[in-house]
C-alpha positions in Angstrom: 111.8 76.4 102.2 108.7 74.3 101.8 105.5 76.2 101.0 102.6 76.1 103.5 99.6 74.0 102.4 97.5 75.0 105.4 96.4 78.7 106.0 96.3 78.3 109.7 99.9 77.3 109.9 100.9 80.0 107.4 99.2 82.7 109.4 100.7 81.4 112.6 104.2 81.8 111.0 103.4 85.3 109.9 102.1 86.4 113.3 105.2 85.0 114.9 107.1 87.7 113.1 105.8 90.0 115.8 108.7 88.8 117.8 110.8 91.3 115.9 108.7 94.1 117.3 108.2 97.4 115.6 111.1 98.6 113.4 111.1 101.9 111.5 112.8 102.0 108.1 112.2 101.3 104.4 115.1 99.0 103.6 113.5 95.7 104.5 110.4 96.4 102.5 112.4 97.6 99.5 114.6 94.5 99.6 111.6 92.3 99.7 110.0 94.0 96.7 113.2 93.9 94.8 113.5 90.1 95.3 109.9 89.8 94.3 110.6 91.9 91.2 107.6 94.2 91.9 107.9 97.5 90.0 106.0 99.3 92.8 107.1 102.7 91.5 104.8 102.3 88.5 101.7 102.2 90.6 99.1 104.8 91.4 98.7 105.5 95.1 96.8 107.4 97.7 98.8 107.5 100.9 96.9 108.0 104.2 98.4 108.9 107.6 97.1 110.5 110.7 96.3 109.9 114.4 92.6 109.1 114.1 90.3 108.6 111.1 92.8 107.4 108.6 91.1 104.0 108.2 87.7 105.5 107.9 89.0 107.9 105.2 90.7 105.0 103.3 87.5 102.9 103.5 85.4 105.8 102.1 87.8 106.3 99.2 87.7 102.6 98.5 83.9 102.5 98.5 83.6 105.6 96.3 86.3 104.7 93.7 85.1 101.1 93.4 81.6 102.4 92.6 83.1 104.7 90.1 84.4 101.6 88.3 88.1 101.5 89.3 89.9 98.3 90.4 90.8 99.8 93.7 93.3 98.2 96.1 93.1 99.0 99.9 95.7 98.1 102.5 94.8 98.8 106.1 95.8 97.8 109.7 95.2 96.3 112.1 92.6 93.7 111.2 89.8 93.0 113.7 89.0 89.3 113.2 90.6 88.0 110.1 94.0 88.7 108.4 92.2 88.9 105.1 90.6 92.2 106.2 93.9 94.1 105.5 93.8 93.4 101.8 90.8 94.6 99.8 90.3 94.6 96.0 87.2 96.1 94.5 86.2 96.8 98.1 86.1 93.1 98.9 88.5 91.2 101.3 91.0 88.8 99.7 90.0 85.1 99.7 91.7 82.6 102.0 93.3 81.0 99.0 94.7 84.3 97.8 96.0 85.0 101.3 97.9 81.7 101.4 99.4 82.3 98.0 100.7 85.7 99.1 102.2 84.4 102.3 104.1 81.7 100.5 105.3 84.0 97.7 106.7 86.7 100.1 108.1 84.1 102.5 110.2 82.7 99.6 111.7 86.2 99.1 113.0 86.7 102.6 116.7 87.0 103.1 117.9 85.2 106.2 120.1 88.0 107.2 117.3 90.6 107.0 114.1 89.1 108.6 111.1 91.4 108.2 108.8 92.6 110.9 105.2 91.5 110.8 104.1 94.8 109.3 106.9 94.9 106.7 105.9 91.4 105.6 102.2 92.4 105.4 103.1 95.5 103.4 105.1 93.4 100.9 102.1 91.1 100.6 99.9 94.1 99.7 102.3 95.4 97.1 102.5 91.9 95.5 98.7 91.4 95.6 97.9 94.8 94.0 100.6 94.6 91.4 99.5 91.2 90.2 95.8 92.2 90.2 96.6 95.4 88.4 94.9 97.5 91.0 94.5 101.2 90.2 94.6 103.2 92.4 96.0 101.6 95.5 95.1 103.2 98.9 97.8 102.6 101.5 97.2 103.3 105.2 100.4 103.8 107.2 100.9 101.5 110.2 102.4 104.1 112.5 103.9 107.5 111.8 104.8 108.1 108.2 108.4 109.1 107.5 109.9 105.6 108.2 106.7 103.6 107.8 107.1 100.5 105.5 104.5 102.0 103.1 106.4 105.2 102.6 108.2 104.1 99.5 105.6 105.4 97.0 105.1 108.6 95.0 101.4 109.2 95.6 98.8 111.0 93.5 97.5 112.6 96.8 98.8 112.4 100.3 96.5 112.6 103.3 97.2 113.4 107.0 93.8 113.2 108.7 94.7 114.9 112.0 97.4 115.0 114.6 97.1 114.3 118.4 99.2 112.7 121.1 99.6 109.0 120.4 102.5 106.5 120.1 104.7 109.0 121.9 107.3 106.3 122.7 107.9 105.8 118.9 107.0 109.2 117.4 108.0 111.8 120.0 106.5 113.6 123.0 105.2 116.8 121.3 102.7 117.6 118.6 105.3 119.1 116.3 107.5 116.0 116.7 104.6 113.7 115.9 103.5 115.9 113.0 107.1 115.9 111.7 107.0 112.1 111.5 103.6 112.1 109.7 104.8 114.8 107.4 107.3 112.4 106.0 104.7 111.1 103.6 104.5 114.5 101.8 106.1 114.1 98.4 107.1 116.6 95.7 104.1 117.6 93.6 101.6 115.4 95.3 98.8 117.5 96.9 98.4 117.1 100.7 94.9 117.0 102.2 94.6 117.4 106.0 92.1 118.1 108.7 94.7 119.0 111.3 93.6 122.1 113.3 96.6 123.1 115.5 98.5 126.1 114.4 101.9 124.6 115.1 101.0 121.5 113.1 99.6 123.4 110.1 102.6 125.8 110.1 104.9 122.7 109.9 102.8 121.2 107.1 102.9 124.6 105.2 106.7 124.8 105.5 107.1 121.2 104.3 104.7 121.7 101.3 106.5 125.0 100.3 109.8 123.1 100.4 108.5 120.4 98.1 106.4 122.7 95.9 103.2 120.8 96.6 99.7 122.2 97.2 98.1 122.0 100.7 94.4 121.8 101.3 93.2 122.2 104.9 89.8 121.1 106.3 87.8 123.9 107.7 89.5 126.4 105.4 89.6 125.0 101.9 86.8 122.4 102.3 84.3 121.8 105.1 81.1 120.0 106.0 77.9 121.2 107.7 75.6 118.8 109.6 71.9 119.0 108.5 68.9 118.5 110.8 67.9 115.4 108.8 70.9 113.5 109.9 72.6 114.1 106.6 75.4 116.7 105.8 76.6 119.0 103.1 80.1 119.2 101.6 81.5 122.6 100.6 84.6 121.7 98.7 87.6 123.0 96.9 85.5 123.6 93.8 82.3 121.7 94.3 79.4 121.5 96.7 77.2 118.5 97.5 74.2 118.5 99.7 72.0 115.8 101.4 74.9 113.3 101.8 74.7 110.4 104.2 77.6 108.2 105.5 77.2 104.6 106.7 79.5 105.3 109.7 78.2 106.7 113.0 79.3 109.8 114.8 79.5 113.4 113.6 83.3 113.1 113.5 82.8 111.0 110.4 81.6 114.1 108.6 85.1 115.4 108.9 86.5 112.2 107.6 84.1 112.3 104.7 85.2 115.8 103.9 88.8 114.6 103.7 87.8 111.8 101.4 85.7 114.1 99.1 88.6 116.6 98.9 90.8 113.8 97.7 88.2 112.8 95.1 88.1 116.4 93.8 91.9 116.3 93.4 91.7 113.0 91.6 89.2 114.4 89.2 91.7 117.1 88.4 94.1 114.3 87.5 91.8 112.7 85.0 89.8 110.3 87.2 86.1 110.2 86.4 84.1 110.0 89.6 80.4 110.5 89.1 78.3 112.1 91.9 76.2 108.9 92.1 79.4 106.9 93.0 80.2 109.4 95.7 76.7 109.2 97.2 76.5 105.4 97.0 80.1 104.9 98.3 79.5 107.0 101.4 76.1 105.5 102.1 77.4 101.9 101.8 81.0 102.2 103.2 82.1 99.4 105.5 84.4 100.0 108.4 83.5 97.7 111.3 84.3 98.4 115.0 83.9 102.2 114.8 80.7 103.2 116.6 79.2 99.9 115.3 75.8 99.1 116.7 74.7 95.5 116.9 70.9 95.3 116.7 69.9 93.3 119.8 68.9 93.6 123.4 70.8 94.7 125.3 72.2 97.1 122.8 75.9 96.6 122.0 78.2 99.3 120.6 81.7 98.5 119.4 84.2 101.3 119.1 88.0 100.9 119.0 88.7 104.3 120.7 92.4 103.8 121.5 93.7 107.3 122.4 92.3 110.4 124.1 90.9 112.1 121.0 89.2 108.9 119.9 87.8 108.4 123.4 86.4 112.0 123.4 84.7 111.4 120.1 83.1 108.2 121.4 82.1 110.1 124.6 80.3 112.7 122.6 78.5 110.1 120.6 77.5 108.3 123.8 76.2 111.5 125.4 73.8 111.8 122.4 72.8 108.1 122.7 71.8 107.6 126.3 70.2 104.2 127.0 66.9 104.1 129.0 68.7 101.9 131.6 72.3 101.4 132.6 75.5 101.5 130.6 78.2 98.8 130.9 81.7 99.4 129.6 83.9 96.5 128.5 87.4 98.0 128.3 90.8 96.7 127.2 93.5 99.2 126.6 97.1 99.0 125.4 99.7 99.7 128.1 101.6 102.2 126.0 98.5 104.4 125.6 97.3 107.4 127.8 95.1 105.2 130.0 94.1 107.9 132.4 92.8 110.2 129.6 90.9 107.4 128.0 89.3 106.4 131.3 88.5 110.0 132.2 86.6 110.5 129.0 84.5 107.3 129.3 84.1 106.1 132.9 81.8 109.0 134.0 79.3 107.9 131.3 78.8 104.4 132.7 77.6 102.6 135.9 79.7 99.5 135.5 83.1 98.8 133.8 84.5 95.4 133.2 88.2 95.6 132.5 89.6 92.9 130.1 92.9 92.2 128.3 93.1 91.3 124.6 95.6 88.7 123.6 98.3 91.1 122.5 101.7 91.7 124.2 101.1 95.4 124.6 97.8 95.0 126.5 97.5 96.6 129.9 96.8 94.4 132.9 93.2 94.5 134.2 94.4 95.1 137.8 96.3 98.2 136.6 93.3 99.6 134.9 91.1 98.8 137.9 93.4 100.7 140.2 93.3 103.8 137.9 89.5 103.6 137.9 89.0 103.7 141.7 88.4 107.5 141.9 85.4 107.1 139.6 82.0 106.4 141.1 81.1 103.2 139.3 81.2 99.4 139.8 84.6 97.9 138.7 84.9 94.3 137.6 87.7 92.4 136.0 87.6 89.5 133.4 90.9 89.0 131.6 89.4 87.1 128.6 87.6 89.5 126.2 84.9 87.0 125.1 84.1 86.2 128.8 84.0 89.9 129.6 81.5 90.6 126.8 79.4 87.6 127.9 79.5 88.8 131.5 78.3 92.3 130.5 75.5 90.8 128.4 74.4 88.6 131.3 74.3 91.5 133.7 72.6 94.0 131.3 68.9 94.1 130.9 66.8 94.9 127.8 67.0 98.6 128.4 70.7 98.7 129.1 73.7 99.3 126.8 77.0 97.5 126.5 79.9 99.4 125.0 83.1 97.5 124.1 86.1 99.9 123.6 89.6 100.9 124.5 91.5 99.2 121.6 90.8 97.8 118.2 92.3 94.5 119.5 89.6 94.4 122.2 86.9 95.1 119.6 88.3 92.5 117.2 88.1 89.8 119.9 84.6 91.0 120.7 83.6 90.7 117.1 85.0 87.2 117.0 83.0 86.3 120.0 79.8 87.5 118.4 80.5 85.7 115.2 80.9 82.4 117.1 78.0 83.0 119.5 74.3 82.4 118.9 74.0 86.0 117.6 74.8 86.3 113.9 76.3 89.6 112.9 74.4 91.4 110.1 75.9 91.0 106.7 76.6 94.4 105.0 
């Protein structure tokens, strides 16, 4: 097939692979890598799964290890504004030219009888990119679950399961043990597991699995922990080491837990011969980039972007908003996926606002605004609807005064479209 010369057409073709939906299994990814002749088994990997926080942990690890001098690869999903965001090398997004090259190379390797899903294709792009660029180590974030995720073909140096809560029940199961069992599929023989899961049933399952595979388990709150300091910084009390006066460039106290997970992984990498100076740790945490997670845009009215897409994430956002009350009113712009626990997300956030504008990101799983508005009726606040995210954000900004606050949330897809709006509007996003 003819190669694409235009990135826009190439990306449109890749995004059209979403018509194949979500498919669990490893065979398609393995077939693609085989035809691309990528010896993926020779790579060095950190494999990150979990319900919430896995992207933040992966970004922290990328920032720290890059500053320690390693040619780190990072594959994450979803992207917020640009497809390039999913592929980082040296903590920098891939170029448009590099992205077009990857799309054409992987597209050539597709077998007509085995078309890949969108995520399988993106995962193959990541493996090709990091192999050709000789990235070491490569940080892989699972797309969903773990056991049958397209990334679960590697033998990692360390496995990470940030936490477990109810999410993606249709695909992963309706109980915590069922979901934990799917996530536990990334645990591999001899590769230490780091987790910040708290539930006894979940930890018991992880302990059994680690015993079966003869692999060490390190649990947040037991083997390593953090403590918030009055200065807005925190201390880390780790497996072997202690660090004090740390700061992280991601808002919300829940990020201290994510930082603890990342630092525990760094300790284990040091045991495997990686040299990671303390300065790299401090600088990496202080400069880590992970947009759309309690991201504050410096303008009036104040705008906060947070992709809280499940009940636990909504509760974390709610706790942060309770500590950050505006002098005036709070406006919510919310777009949620229809397969999420809409009622729990609304229950956590609607009591904290005076007005909500329901919107619908351009994604097939997005809930209808009228359905969200109906669920919101029991709450004592003004309910508005604007199906286009950019228009919903613009409407909130026009209604809000200088002392008010606008919070865009409910889904990373909603936040991504909001970020695209700000990049195109007269407000220029800060460069970090």
